[in-house]
C-alpha positions in Angstrom: -24.1 -19.1 -19.9 -27.1 -20.5 -17.9 -26.9 -19.4 -14.3 -29.7 -21.8 -13.2 -27.4 -24.8 -14.2 -24.8 -23.6 -11.7 -27.0 -23.5 -8.6 -26.1 -25.7 -5.6 -28.5 -26.3 -2.7 -27.5 -27.1 0.9 -29.4 -29.5 3.2 -31.1 -26.5 4.8 -32.4 -25.3 1.5 -30.1 -22.3 0.9 -29.1 -21.9 -2.8 -25.8 -20.7 -4.0 -24.7 -19.7 -7.5 -21.3 -21.4 -8.1 -20.0 -18.5 -10.2 -16.3 -19.3 -9.9 -14.1 -22.3 -10.9 -10.6 -23.6 -10.9 -9.6 -25.6 -14.0 -6.8 -28.1 -14.1 -5.7 -30.1 -17.1 -5.9 -29.8 -20.9 -7.2 -33.1 -22.3 -10.8 -33.9 -21.8 -10.0 -37.2 -20.0 -7.8 -35.4 -17.5 -9.7 -32.1 -17.1 -11.0 -31.2 -13.7 -13.0 -28.2 -12.7 -13.9 -27.3 -9.1 -16.9 -25.0 -8.8 -17.3 -22.7 -5.9 -18.6 -19.4 -4.5 -18.0 -17.2 -1.5 -20.6 -16.7 1.3 -20.0 -13.3 3.0 -22.4 -14.1 5.9 -20.6 -17.4 6.8 -17.1 -16.2 5.7 -16.7 -19.5 3.9 -16.1 -20.9 0.5 -19.0 -23.1 -0.8 -17.8 -26.0 -3.0 -19.9 -27.9 -5.4 -19.7 -30.2 -8.4 -21.5 -30.6 -11.7 -21.9 -34.3 -12.6 -22.7 -33.7 -16.3 -21.3 -31.5 -19.0 -23.3 -28.3 -19.3 -24.2 -26.5 -22.5 -21.9 -23.7 -23.7 -22.1 -21.1 -26.4 -19.9 -23.4 -28.6 -21.7 -26.7 -27.7 -25.3 -26.2 -26.7 -25.9 -29.9 -26.2 
């Protein structure tokens, strides 16, 4: 919903939009999401994490 919330920055200052995720689990206490994107130039997957729950359309916290 808010792209700026899904930006990750590397040590060299390059920013990546973590626009893909893998979700595992159903219950909130056991739910895990791994956020990532693909960098064509590096030919690598860039992994990131989001430490807090982000706003959604249903829950705009």
